[in-house]
Every structure is written in C-alpha cells, then in structure tokens.
NUKOL-929460 format. One record per atom (N, C-alpha, C): residue number from 0; residue in three letters; chain; x, y, z. Coordinates in nm, 2 decimals, always signed. Example, Ala and Ser with C-alpha at 12.3 -4.5 7.8 and 13.67 -1.06 7.14 Angstrom:
residues 2
+------+------+-------+--------+--------+--------+
| resi | resn | chain |      X |      Y |      Z |
+------+------+-------+--------+--------+--------+
|    0 |  ALA |     A |  +1.32 |  -0.57 |  +0.78 |
|    0 |  ALA |     A |  +1.23 |  -0.45 |  +0.78 |
|    0 |  ALA |     A |  +1.32 |  -0.33 |  +0.78 |
|    1 |  SER |     A |  +1.28 |  -0.22 |  +0.71 |
|    1 |  SER |     A |  +1.37 |  -0.11 |  +0.71 |
|    1 |  SER |     A |  +1.29 |  +0.00 |  +0.79 |
+------+------+-------+--------+--------+--------+
***
This chain:
residues 120
+------+------+-------+--------+--------+--------+
| resi | resn | chain |      X |      Y |      Z |
+------+------+-------+--------+--------+--------+
|    0 |  UNK |     A |  +0.03 |  -0.52 |  +0.15 |
|    0 |  UNK |     A |  +0.02 |  -0.65 |  +0.17 |
|    0 |  UNK |     A |  -0.09 |  -0.64 |  +0.28 |
|    1 |  UNK |     A |  -0.16 |  -0.67 |  +0.29 |
|    1 |  UNK |     A |  -0.32 |  -0.71 |  +0.36 |
|    1 |  UNK |     A |  -0.33 |  -0.86 |  +0.43 |
|    2 |  UNK |     A |  -0.40 |  -0.89 |  +0.53 |
|    2 |  UNK |     A |  -0.46 |  -1.04 |  +0.59 |
|    2 |  UNK |     A |  -0.33 |  -1.13 |  +0.59 |
|    3 |  UNK |     A |  -0.38 |  -1.23 |  +0.53 |
|    3 |  UNK |     A |  -0.27 |  -1.35 |  +0.54 |
|    3 |  UNK |     A |  -0.18 |  -1.33 |  +0.41 |
|    4 |  UNK |     A |  -0.03 |  -1.33 |  +0.55 |
|    4 |  UNK |     A |  +0.11 |  -1.29 |  +0.43 |
|    4 |  UNK |     A |  +0.07 |  -1.47 |  +0.34 |
|    5 |  UNK |     A |  +0.05 |  -1.55 |  +0.36 |
|    5 |  UNK |     A |  +0.07 |  -1.68 |  +0.32 |
|    5 |  UNK |     A |  -0.01 |  -1.67 |  +0.17 |
|    6 |  UNK |     A |  -0.10 |  -1.62 |  +0.17 |
|    6 |  UNK |     A |  -0.24 |  -1.60 |  +0.07 |
|    6 |  UNK |     A |  -0.15 |  -1.54 |  -0.06 |
|    7 |  UNK |     A |  -0.01 |  -1.44 |  -0.01 |
|    7 |  UNK |     A |  +0.04 |  -1.34 |  -0.15 |
|    7 |  UNK |     A |  +0.17 |  -1.50 |  -0.18 |
|    8 |  UNK |     A |  +0.20 |  -1.58 |  -0.10 |
|    8 |  UNK |     A |  +0.31 |  -1.71 |  -0.16 |
|    8 |  UNK |     A |  +0.24 |  -1.74 |  -0.22 |
|    9 |  UNK |     A |  +0.09 |  -1.78 |  -0.27 |
|    9 |  UNK |     A |  -0.01 |  -1.82 |  -0.37 |
|    9 |  UNK |     A |  -0.01 |  -1.78 |  -0.45 |
|   10 |  UNK |     A |  -0.06 |  -1.64 |  -0.44 |
|   10 |  UNK |     A |  -0.06 |  -1.55 |  -0.57 |
|   10 |  UNK |     A |  +0.10 |  -1.56 |  -0.67 |
|   11 |  UNK |     A |  +0.20 |  -1.56 |  -0.56 |
|   11 |  UNK |     A |  +0.32 |  -1.56 |  -0.67 |
|   11 |  UNK |     A |  +0.35 |  -1.75 |  -0.73 |
|   12 |  UNK |     A |  +0.29 |  -1.80 |  -0.64 |
|   12 |  UNK |     A |  +0.33 |  -1.97 |  -0.75 |
|   12 |  UNK |     A |  +0.23 |  -1.97 |  -0.85 |
|   13 |  UNK |     A |  +0.13 |  -1.89 |  -0.86 |
|   13 |  UNK |     A |  +0.02 |  -1.90 |  -0.96 |
|   13 |  UNK |     A |  +0.07 |  -1.84 |  -1.05 |
|   14 |  UNK |     A |  +0.14 |  -1.74 |  -1.09 |
|   14 |  UNK |     A |  +0.22 |  -1.66 |  -1.14 |
|   14 |  UNK |     A |  +0.37 |  -1.78 |  -1.24 |
|   15 |  UNK |     A |  +0.40 |  -1.81 |  -1.14 |
|   15 |  UNK |     A |  +0.53 |  -1.90 |  -1.19 |
|   15 |  UNK |     A |  +0.49 |  -2.03 |  -1.27 |
|   16 |  UNK |     A |  +0.38 |  -2.05 |  -1.31 |
|   16 |  UNK |     A |  +0.36 |  -2.17 |  -1.42 |
|   16 |  UNK |     A |  +0.41 |  -2.17 |  -1.49 |
|   17 |  UNK |     A |  +0.44 |  -2.22 |  -1.59 |
|   17 |  UNK |     A |  +0.54 |  -2.26 |  -1.69 |
|   17 |  UNK |     A |  +0.63 |  -2.24 |  -1.68 |
|   18 |  UNK |     A |  +0.69 |  -2.16 |  -1.60 |
|   18 |  UNK |     A |  +0.87 |  -2.16 |  -1.55 |
|   18 |  UNK |     A |  +0.89 |  -2.24 |  -1.48 |
|   19 |  UNK |     A |  +0.96 |  -2.37 |  -1.50 |
|   19 |  UNK |     A |  +0.97 |  -2.48 |  -1.37 |
|   19 |  UNK |     A |  +1.05 |  -2.44 |  -1.27 |
|   20 |  UNK |     A |  +1.19 |  -2.40 |  -1.32 |
|   20 |  UNK |     A |  +1.28 |  -2.34 |  -1.23 |
|   20 |  UNK |     A |  +1.28 |  -2.27 |  -1.16 |
|   21 |  UNK |     A |  +1.17 |  -2.16 |  -1.16 |
|   21 |  UNK |     A |  +1.16 |  -2.02 |  -1.11 |
|   21 |  UNK |     A |  +1.01 |  -2.07 |  -1.03 |
|   22 |  UNK |     A |  +0.95 |  -2.11 |  -1.07 |
|   22 |  UNK |     A |  +0.90 |  -2.24 |  -0.97 |
|   22 |  UNK |     A |  +0.97 |  -2.31 |  -0.82 |
|   23 |  UNK |     A |  +1.04 |  -2.38 |  -0.87 |
|   23 |  UNK |     A |  +1.14 |  -2.48 |  -0.78 |
|   23 |  UNK |     A |  +1.14 |  -2.41 |  -0.67 |
|   24 |  UNK |     A |  +1.25 |  -2.25 |  -0.74 |
|   24 |  UNK |     A |  +1.28 |  -2.22 |  -0.67 |
|   24 |  UNK |     A |  +1.21 |  -2.09 |  -0.58 |
|   25 |  UNK |     A |  +1.11 |  -2.08 |  -0.57 |
|   25 |  UNK |     A |  +1.03 |  -2.01 |  -0.52 |
|   25 |  UNK |     A |  +0.94 |  -2.15 |  -0.39 |
|   26 |  UNK |     A |  +0.88 |  -2.24 |  -0.43 |
|   26 |  UNK |     A |  +0.87 |  -2.38 |  -0.34 |
|   26 |  UNK |     A |  +0.96 |  -2.38 |  -0.27 |
|   27 |  UNK |     A |  +1.11 |  -2.40 |  -0.28 |
|   27 |  UNK |     A |  +1.19 |  -2.43 |  -0.18 |
|   27 |  UNK |     A |  +1.22 |  -2.31 |  -0.05 |
|   28 |  UNK |     A |  +1.19 |  -2.17 |  -0.09 |
|   28 |  UNK |     A |  +1.17 |  -2.04 |  +0.00 |
|   28 |  UNK |     A |  +1.07 |  -2.06 |  +0.07 |
|   29 |  UNK |     A |  +0.97 |  -2.14 |  +0.03 |
|   29 |  UNK |     A |  +0.83 |  -2.14 |  +0.09 |
|   29 |  UNK |     A |  +0.87 |  -2.27 |  +0.20 |
|   30 |  UNK |     A |  +0.91 |  -2.33 |  +0.14 |
|   30 |  UNK |     A |  +0.97 |  -2.45 |  +0.30 |
|   30 |  UNK |     A |  +1.07 |  -2.43 |  +0.43 |
|   31 |  UNK |     A |  +1.14 |  -2.32 |  +0.33 |
|   31 |  UNK |     A |  +1.23 |  -2.20 |  +0.43 |
|   31 |  UNK |     A |  +1.13 |  -2.15 |  +0.57 |
|   32 |  UNK |     A |  +1.06 |  -2.04 |  +0.46 |
|   32 |  UNK |     A |  +0.99 |  -1.95 |  +0.57 |
|   32 |  UNK |     A |  +0.87 |  -1.94 |  +0.65 |
|   33 |  UNK |     A |  +0.78 |  -2.05 |  +0.56 |
|   33 |  UNK |     A |  +0.64 |  -2.09 |  +0.62 |
|   33 |  UNK |     A |  +0.69 |  -2.13 |  +0.77 |
|   34 |  UNK |     A |  +0.78 |  -2.22 |  +0.82 |
|   34 |  UNK |     A |  +0.79 |  -2.26 |  +0.93 |
|   34 |  UNK |     A |  +0.87 |  -2.14 |  +1.07 |
|   35 |  UNK |     A |  +0.91 |  -2.07 |  +0.96 |
|   35 |  UNK |     A |  +0.95 |  -1.92 |  +1.09 |
|   35 |  UNK |     A |  +0.86 |  -1.86 |  +1.08 |
|   36 |  UNK |     A |  +0.72 |  -1.88 |  +1.03 |
|   36 |  UNK |     A |  +0.61 |  -1.82 |  +1.04 |
|   36 |  UNK |     A |  +0.61 |  -1.67 |  +0.96 |
|   37 |  UNK |     A |  +0.68 |  -1.65 |  +0.85 |
|   37 |  UNK |     A |  +0.71 |  -1.55 |  +0.72 |
|   37 |  UNK |     A |  +0.70 |  -1.62 |  +0.61 |
|   38 |  UNK |     A |  +0.66 |  -1.49 |  +0.51 |
|   38 |  UNK |     A |  +0.67 |  -1.56 |  +0.42 |
|   38 |  UNK |     A |  +0.73 |  -1.54 |  +0.32 |
|   39 |  UNK |     A |  +0.73 |  -1.65 |  +0.21 |
|   39 |  UNK |     A |  +0.83 |  -1.60 |  +0.13 |
|   39 |  UNK |     A |  +0.82 |  -1.51 |  +0.06 |
|   40 |  UNK |     A |  +0.81 |  -1.45 |  +0.01 |
|   40 |  UNK |     A |  +0.76 |  -1.29 |  -0.07 |
|   40 |  UNK |     A |  +0.85 |  -1.22 |  +0.04 |
|   41 |  UNK |     A |  +0.80 |  -1.26 |  +0.14 |
|   41 |  UNK |     A |  +0.92 |  -1.11 |  +0.25 |
|   41 |  UNK |     A |  +1.05 |  -1.18 |  +0.23 |
|   42 |  UNK |     A |  +1.05 |  -1.30 |  +0.25 |
|   42 |  UNK |     A |  +1.16 |  -1.35 |  +0.18 |
|   42 |  UNK |     A |  +1.27 |  -1.32 |  +0.09 |
|   43 |  UNK |     A |  +1.21 |  -1.29 |  -0.04 |
|   43 |  UNK |     A |  +1.25 |  -1.28 |  -0.14 |
|   43 |  UNK |     A |  +1.25 |  -1.14 |  -0.15 |
|   44 |  UNK |     A |  +1.20 |  -1.07 |  -0.10 |
|   44 |  UNK |     A |  +1.21 |  -0.88 |  -0.08 |
|   44 |  UNK |     A |  +1.30 |  -0.83 |  +0.00 |
|   45 |  UNK |     A |  +1.31 |  -0.93 |  +0.11 |
|   45 |  UNK |     A |  +1.45 |  -0.91 |  +0.19 |
|   45 |  UNK |     A |  +1.54 |  -0.91 |  +0.16 |
|   46 |  UNK |     A |  +1.57 |  -0.99 |  +0.07 |
|   46 |  UNK |     A |  +1.71 |  -1.03 |  +0.01 |
|   46 |  UNK |     A |  +1.81 |  -0.95 |  -0.11 |
|   47 |  UNK |     A |  +1.90 |  -0.88 |  -0.13 |
|   47 |  UNK |     A |  +1.91 |  -0.83 |  -0.25 |
|   47 |  UNK |     A |  +1.93 |  -0.97 |  -0.36 |
|   48 |  UNK |     A |  +1.84 |  -0.90 |  -0.45 |
|   48 |  UNK |     A |  +1.83 |  -1.00 |  -0.52 |
|   48 |  UNK |     A |  +1.85 |  -0.95 |  -0.70 |
|   49 |  UNK |     A |  +1.90 |  -1.02 |  -0.81 |
|   49 |  UNK |     A |  +1.98 |  -1.01 |  -0.90 |
|   49 |  UNK |     A |  +1.86 |  -0.93 |  -0.97 |
|   50 |  UNK |     A |  +1.87 |  -0.82 |  -1.08 |
|   50 |  UNK |     A |  +1.80 |  -0.71 |  -1.14 |
|   50 |  UNK |     A |  +1.72 |  -0.90 |  -1.23 |
|   51 |  UNK |     A |  +1.80 |  -0.97 |  -1.29 |
|   51 |  UNK |     A |  +1.68 |  -1.05 |  -1.39 |
|   51 |  UNK |     A |  +1.66 |  -1.14 |  -1.29 |
|   52 |  UNK |     A |  +1.56 |  -1.19 |  -1.22 |
|   52 |  UNK |     A |  +1.49 |  -1.25 |  -1.16 |
|   52 |  UNK |     A |  +1.35 |  -1.21 |  -1.16 |
|   53 |  UNK |     A |  +1.28 |  -1.33 |  -1.23 |
|   53 |  UNK |     A |  +1.18 |  -1.35 |  -1.24 |
|   53 |  UNK |     A |  +1.11 |  -1.35 |  -1.12 |
|   54 |  UNK |     A |  +1.17 |  -1.47 |  -1.03 |
|   54 |  UNK |     A |  +1.11 |  -1.44 |  -0.89 |
|   54 |  UNK |     A |  +1.05 |  -1.28 |  -0.82 |
|   55 |  UNK |     A |  +1.15 |  -1.28 |  -0.81 |
|   55 |  UNK |     A |  +1.20 |  -1.08 |  -0.77 |
|   55 |  UNK |     A |  +1.06 |  -1.01 |  -0.76 |
|   56 |  UNK |     A |  +1.07 |  -1.01 |  -0.93 |
|   56 |  UNK |     A |  +1.00 |  -0.92 |  -1.01 |
|   56 |  UNK |     A |  +0.85 |  -0.94 |  -1.03 |
|   57 |  UNK |     A |  +0.78 |  -1.08 |  -1.00 |
|   57 |  UNK |     A |  +0.66 |  -1.11 |  -0.93 |
|   57 |  UNK |     A |  +0.65 |  -1.08 |  -0.81 |
|   58 |  UNK |     A |  +0.76 |  -1.09 |  -0.72 |
|   58 |  UNK |     A |  +0.68 |  -1.04 |  -0.63 |
|   58 |  UNK |     A |  +0.67 |  -0.90 |  -0.59 |
|   59 |  UNK |     A |  +0.76 |  -0.82 |  -0.58 |
|   59 |  UNK |     A |  +0.74 |  -0.67 |  -0.60 |
|   59 |  UNK |     A |  +0.59 |  -0.69 |  -0.59 |
|   60 |  UNK |     A |  +0.57 |  -0.72 |  -0.78 |
|   60 |  UNK |     A |  +0.45 |  -0.64 |  -0.84 |
|   60 |  UNK |     A |  +0.32 |  -0.74 |  -0.73 |
|   61 |  UNK |     A |  +0.32 |  -0.87 |  -0.69 |
|   61 |  UNK |     A |  +0.23 |  -0.89 |  -0.60 |
|   61 |  UNK |     A |  +0.23 |  -0.84 |  -0.47 |
|   62 |  UNK |     A |  +0.30 |  -0.81 |  -0.37 |
|   62 |  UNK |     A |  +0.36 |  -0.68 |  -0.27 |
|   62 |  UNK |     A |  +0.30 |  -0.56 |  -0.29 |
|   63 |  UNK |     A |  +0.32 |  -0.49 |  -0.46 |
|   63 |  UNK |     A |  +0.27 |  -0.37 |  -0.47 |
|   63 |  UNK |     A |  +0.16 |  -0.40 |  -0.46 |
|   64 |  UNK |     A |  +0.05 |  -0.51 |  -0.50 |
|   64 |  UNK |     A |  -0.09 |  -0.49 |  -0.55 |
|   64 |  UNK |     A |  -0.14 |  -0.46 |  -0.74 |
|   65 |  UNK |     A |  +0.01 |  -0.49 |  -0.76 |
|   65 |  UNK |     A |  -0.05 |  -0.48 |  -0.90 |
|   65 |  UNK |     A |  -0.04 |  -0.60 |  -1.03 |
|   66 |  UNK |     A |  -0.19 |  -0.58 |  -1.09 |
|   66 |  UNK |     A |  -0.26 |  -0.70 |  -1.11 |
|   66 |  UNK |     A |  -0.09 |  -0.75 |  -1.26 |
|   67 |  UNK |     A |  -0.10 |  -0.84 |  -1.25 |
|   67 |  UNK |     A |  +0.00 |  -0.87 |  -1.36 |
|   67 |  UNK |     A |  +0.01 |  -1.01 |  -1.46 |
|   68 |  UNK |     A |  +0.08 |  -1.01 |  -1.55 |
|   68 |  UNK |     A |  +0.10 |  -1.14 |  -1.61 |
|   68 |  UNK |     A |  +0.22 |  -1.18 |  -1.68 |
|   69 |  UNK |     A |  +0.26 |  -1.27 |  -1.65 |
|   69 |  UNK |     A |  +0.37 |  -1.36 |  -1.72 |
|   69 |  UNK |     A |  +0.35 |  -1.37 |  -1.85 |
|   70 |  UNK |     A |  +0.45 |  -1.39 |  -1.96 |
|   70 |  UNK |     A |  +0.45 |  -1.45 |  -2.06 |
|   70 |  UNK |     A |  +0.38 |  -1.56 |  -2.06 |
|   71 |  UNK |     A |  +0.38 |  -1.64 |  -2.04 |
|   71 |  UNK |     A |  +0.27 |  -1.78 |  -2.07 |
|   71 |  UNK |     A |  +0.13 |  -1.75 |  -2.03 |
|   72 |  UNK |     A |  +0.13 |  -1.62 |  -1.89 |
|   72 |  UNK |     A |  -0.02 |  -1.58 |  -1.86 |
|   72 |  UNK |     A |  -0.14 |  -1.48 |  -2.01 |
|   73 |  UNK |     A |  +0.01 |  -1.41 |  -2.05 |
|   73 |  UNK |     A |  -0.03 |  -1.32 |  -2.17 |
|   73 |  UNK |     A |  -0.05 |  -1.43 |  -2.26 |
|   74 |  UNK |     A |  +0.01 |  -1.52 |  -2.32 |
|   74 |  UNK |     A |  -0.03 |  -1.63 |  -2.44 |
|   74 |  UNK |     A |  -0.15 |  -1.71 |  -2.44 |
|   75 |  UNK |     A |  -0.18 |  -1.70 |  -2.27 |
|   75 |  UNK |     A |  -0.31 |  -1.77 |  -2.29 |
|   75 |  UNK |     A |  -0.46 |  -1.69 |  -2.32 |
|   76 |  UNK |     A |  -0.38 |  -1.54 |  -2.26 |
|   76 |  UNK |     A |  -0.55 |  -1.40 |  -2.30 |
|   76 |  UNK |     A |  -0.55 |  -1.42 |  -2.41 |
|   77 |  UNK |     A |  -0.45 |  -1.41 |  -2.48 |
|   77 |  UNK |     A |  -0.41 |  -1.39 |  -2.62 |
|   77 |  UNK |     A |  -0.43 |  -1.51 |  -2.75 |
|   78 |  UNK |     A |  -0.49 |  -1.64 |  -2.66 |
|   78 |  UNK |     A |  -0.49 |  -1.78 |  -2.74 |
|   78 |  UNK |     A |  -0.41 |  -1.76 |  -2.81 |
|   79 |  UNK |     A |  -0.30 |  -1.81 |  -2.80 |
|   79 |  UNK |     A |  -0.18 |  -1.88 |  -2.87 |
|   79 |  UNK |     A |  -0.06 |  -1.93 |  -2.76 |
|   80 |  UNK |     A |  +0.01 |  -2.01 |  -2.76 |
|   80 |  UNK |     A |  +0.15 |  -2.11 |  -2.68 |
|   80 |  UNK |     A |  +0.24 |  -1.97 |  -2.68 |
|   81 |  UNK |     A |  +0.29 |  -1.99 |  -2.56 |
|   81 |  UNK |     A |  +0.40 |  -1.87 |  -2.55 |
|   81 |  UNK |     A |  +0.50 |  -1.84 |  -2.64 |
|   82 |  UNK |     A |  +0.57 |  -1.92 |  -2.70 |
|   82 |  UNK |     A |  +0.68 |  -1.91 |  -2.79 |
|   82 |  UNK |     A |  +0.61 |  -1.80 |  -2.92 |
|   83 |  UNK |     A |  +0.46 |  -1.85 |  -2.99 |
|   83 |  UNK |     A |  +0.40 |  -1.78 |  -3.08 |
|   83 |  UNK |     A |  +0.35 |  -1.61 |  -3.00 |
|   84 |  UNK |     A |  +0.34 |  -1.66 |  -2.91 |
|   84 |  UNK |     A |  +0.30 |  -1.50 |  -2.83 |
|   84 |  UNK |     A |  +0.44 |  -1.35 |  -2.85 |
|   85 |  UNK |     A |  +0.55 |  -1.44 |  -2.78 |
|   85 |  UNK |     A |  +0.67 |  -1.37 |  -2.81 |
|   85 |  UNK |     A |  +0.73 |  -1.35 |  -2.93 |
|   86 |  UNK |     A |  +0.70 |  -1.41 |  -3.01 |
|   86 |  UNK |     A |  +0.76 |  -1.44 |  -3.13 |
|   86 |  UNK |     A |  +0.64 |  -1.32 |  -3.25 |
|   87 |  UNK |     A |  +0.56 |  -1.30 |  -3.20 |
|   87 |  UNK |     A |  +0.46 |  -1.26 |  -3.33 |
|   87 |  UNK |     A |  +0.37 |  -1.20 |  -3.24 |
|   88 |  UNK |     A |  +0.36 |  -1.17 |  -3.10 |
|   88 |  UNK |     A |  +0.29 |  -1.09 |  -3.02 |
|   88 |  UNK |     A |  +0.33 |  -0.95 |  -2.97 |
|   89 |  UNK |     A |  +0.43 |  -1.00 |  -2.85 |
|   89 |  UNK |     A |  +0.52 |  -0.95 |  -2.78 |
|   89 |  UNK |     A |  +0.59 |  -0.85 |  -2.85 |
|   90 |  UNK |     A |  +0.66 |  -0.89 |  -2.96 |
|   90 |  UNK |     A |  +0.74 |  -0.83 |  -3.03 |
|   90 |  UNK |     A |  +0.72 |  -0.71 |  -3.14 |
|   91 |  UNK |     A |  +0.59 |  -0.69 |  -3.15 |
|   91 |  UNK |     A |  +0.55 |  -0.64 |  -3.22 |
|   91 |  UNK |     A |  +0.56 |  -0.44 |  -3.16 |
|   92 |  UNK |     A |  +0.60 |  -0.34 |  -3.21 |
|   92 |  UNK |     A |  +0.69 |  -0.23 |  -3.17 |
|   92 |  UNK |     A |  +0.55 |  -0.17 |  -3.09 |
|   93 |  UNK |     A |  +0.44 |  -0.19 |  -3.14 |
|   93 |  UNK |     A |  +0.34 |  -0.11 |  -3.01 |
|   93 |  UNK |     A |  +0.29 |  -0.19 |  -2.90 |
|   94 |  UNK |     A |  +0.36 |  -0.29 |  -2.92 |
|   94 |  UNK |     A |  +0.34 |  -0.37 |  -2.78 |
|   94 |  UNK |     A |  +0.39 |  -0.31 |  -2.67 |
|   95 |  UNK |     A |  +0.29 |  -0.32 |  -2.55 |
|   95 |  UNK |     A |  +0.38 |  -0.28 |  -2.44 |
|   95 |  UNK |     A |  +0.45 |  -0.33 |  -2.33 |
|   96 |  UNK |     A |  +0.57 |  -0.26 |  -2.35 |
|   96 |  UNK |     A |  +0.71 |  -0.26 |  -2.30 |
|   96 |  UNK |     A |  +0.66 |  -0.36 |  -2.12 |
|   97 |  UNK |     A |  +0.72 |  -0.44 |  -2.16 |
|   97 |  UNK |     A |  +0.71 |  -0.52 |  -2.03 |
|   97 |  UNK |     A |  +0.81 |  -0.49 |  -1.89 |
|   98 |  UNK |     A |  +0.73 |  -0.47 |  -1.80 |
|   98 |  UNK |     A |  +0.78 |  -0.42 |  -1.62 |
|   98 |  UNK |     A |  +0.94 |  -0.54 |  -1.62 |
|   99 |  UNK |     A |  +0.93 |  -0.64 |  -1.67 |
|   99 |  UNK |     A |  +1.06 |  -0.72 |  -1.65 |
|   99 |  UNK |     A |  +1.07 |  -0.79 |  -1.75 |
|  100 |  UNK |     A |  +1.17 |  -0.78 |  -1.80 |
|  100 |  UNK |     A |  +1.23 |  -0.91 |  -1.91 |
|  100 |  UNK |     A |  +1.34 |  -1.00 |  -1.87 |
|  101 |  UNK |     A |  +1.36 |  -1.09 |  -1.91 |
|  101 |  UNK |     A |  +1.53 |  -1.14 |  -1.94 |
|  101 |  UNK |     A |  +1.48 |  -1.26 |  -1.96 |
|  102 |  UNK |     A |  +1.53 |  -1.28 |  -2.12 |
|  102 |  UNK |     A |  +1.52 |  -1.42 |  -2.23 |
|  102 |  UNK |     A |  +1.38 |  -1.41 |  -2.24 |
|  103 |  UNK |     A |  +1.31 |  -1.52 |  -2.22 |
|  103 |  UNK |     A |  +1.18 |  -1.54 |  -2.25 |
|  103 |  UNK |     A |  +1.04 |  -1.55 |  -2.09 |
|  104 |  UNK |     A |  +1.16 |  -1.46 |  -2.05 |
|  104 |  UNK |     A |  +1.05 |  -1.47 |  -1.89 |
|  104 |  UNK |     A |  +1.03 |  -1.28 |  -1.91 |
|  105 |  UNK |     A |  +0.89 |  -1.25 |  -1.91 |
|  105 |  UNK |     A |  +0.87 |  -1.14 |  -1.93 |
|  105 |  UNK |     A |  +0.73 |  -1.14 |  -1.83 |
|  106 |  UNK |     A |  +0.73 |  -1.03 |  -1.77 |
|  106 |  UNK |     A |  +0.61 |  -0.96 |  -1.65 |
|  106 |  UNK |     A |  +0.54 |  -0.85 |  -1.75 |
|  107 |  UNK |     A |  +0.42 |  -0.82 |  -1.76 |
|  107 |  UNK |     A |  +0.37 |  -0.72 |  -1.80 |
|  107 |  UNK |     A |  +0.27 |  -0.68 |  -1.67 |
|  108 |  UNK |     A |  +0.17 |  -0.51 |  -1.70 |
|  108 |  UNK |     A |  +0.07 |  -0.53 |  -1.64 |
|  108 |  UNK |     A |  -0.04 |  -0.52 |  -1.68 |
|  109 |  UNK |     A |  -0.12 |  -0.62 |  -1.61 |
|  109 |  UNK |     A |  -0.26 |  -0.67 |  -1.67 |
|  109 |  UNK |     A |  -0.31 |  -0.58 |  -1.78 |
|  110 |  UNK |     A |  -0.29 |  -0.43 |  -1.70 |
|  110 |  UNK |     A |  -0.42 |  -0.31 |  -1.72 |
|  110 |  UNK |     A |  -0.37 |  -0.32 |  -1.92 |
|  111 |  UNK |     A |  -0.20 |  -0.30 |  -1.92 |
|  111 |  UNK |     A |  -0.15 |  -0.24 |  -2.04 |
|  111 |  UNK |     A |  -0.21 |  -0.35 |  -2.13 |
|  112 |  UNK |     A |  -0.20 |  -0.48 |  -2.11 |
|  112 |  UNK |     A |  -0.23 |  -0.61 |  -2.20 |
|  112 |  UNK |     A |  -0.39 |  -0.60 |  -2.25 |
|  113 |  UNK |     A |  -0.45 |  -0.55 |  -2.16 |
|  113 |  UNK |     A |  -0.58 |  -0.54 |  -2.16 |
|  113 |  UNK |     A |  -0.66 |  -0.38 |  -2.27 |
|  114 |  UNK |     A |  -0.55 |  -0.33 |  -2.24 |
|  114 |  UNK |     A |  -0.56 |  -0.21 |  -2.32 |
|  114 |  UNK |     A |  -0.51 |  -0.22 |  -2.48 |
|  115 |  UNK |     A |  -0.42 |  -0.28 |  -2.48 |
|  115 |  UNK |     A |  -0.37 |  -0.33 |  -2.64 |
|  115 |  UNK |     A |  -0.43 |  -0.43 |  -2.67 |
|  116 |  UNK |     A |  -0.52 |  -0.57 |  -2.60 |
|  116 |  UNK |     A |  -0.65 |  -0.61 |  -2.69 |
|  116 |  UNK |     A |  -0.72 |  -0.53 |  -2.74 |
|  117 |  UNK |     A |  -0.82 |  -0.45 |  -2.69 |
|  117 |  UNK |     A |  -0.92 |  -0.32 |  -2.68 |
|  117 |  UNK |     A |  -0.86 |  -0.30 |  -2.82 |
|  118 |  UNK |     A |  -0.72 |  -0.28 |  -2.85 |
|  118 |  UNK |     A |  -0.73 |  -0.18 |  -2.97 |
|  118 |  UNK |     A |  -0.66 |  -0.25 |  -3.05 |
|  119 |  UNK |     A |  -0.62 |  -0.31 |  -3.09 |
|  119 |  UNK |     A |  -0.61 |  -0.46 |  -3.14 |
|  119 |  UNK |     A |  -0.74 |  -0.52 |  -3.23 |
+------+------+-------+--------+--------+--------+
***
C-alpha cells in the first residue's frame, strides 16, 4: 500500500457496492478509524476476522494490490444480473475458482475473469 491510506478505503467501498450489510459494516469502520488517523482497511486487517468475511477478503486483495471483482462487478462485466451470473455463468465447471466464496458473496481475480471471457 502506497500513498494515501484513505484512498484504499475508497477502493474497498467501491467493491462492496451491491452488498448493503458489508458496505454498512465497512462504513462504520471508516467512522472509527479515520478520526484516529488510520485507514479502515488497516483496522480490518489488524483484527482476527472470520474467514467468511467478504470485507476482509476485499481488504486483503486491495492491500496486496490484486485487481478483483465481486460477483456484482463480474455480473456487470458479463452483462447479466448478479443472480443470473452466479447461476448460469459462475457455476460452470470451467469458470475460474473464486478467491473467496460464502453464499452469494464471491470474489475473483480480474485477470482470471478476463482470461475466461477471452476464451468464451
């Protein structure tokens, strides 16, 4: 992570669009962290987090500089609604494995999605 640490919080927020509970949770962390001069991303990464946390998975990817897409973002790239994307595209046996999966919350490397789209 280089530059403005708060910029990474904005990247995380952008990825949480479409997940209102996770967006709300991370927004509350921003309210706690920013007045203390730290980023919410660092706050999340500094805590023991459940492995089924989309927020933690997005924070790890942003901190590592890995371009990612959530199921909502991937659905937009494929031009279909998220439910249809998960049921008809992401469920295909040749579709890339997500970095994170818990219910309808999924996260992929952007490069994996682009490579799949180029083959399809």
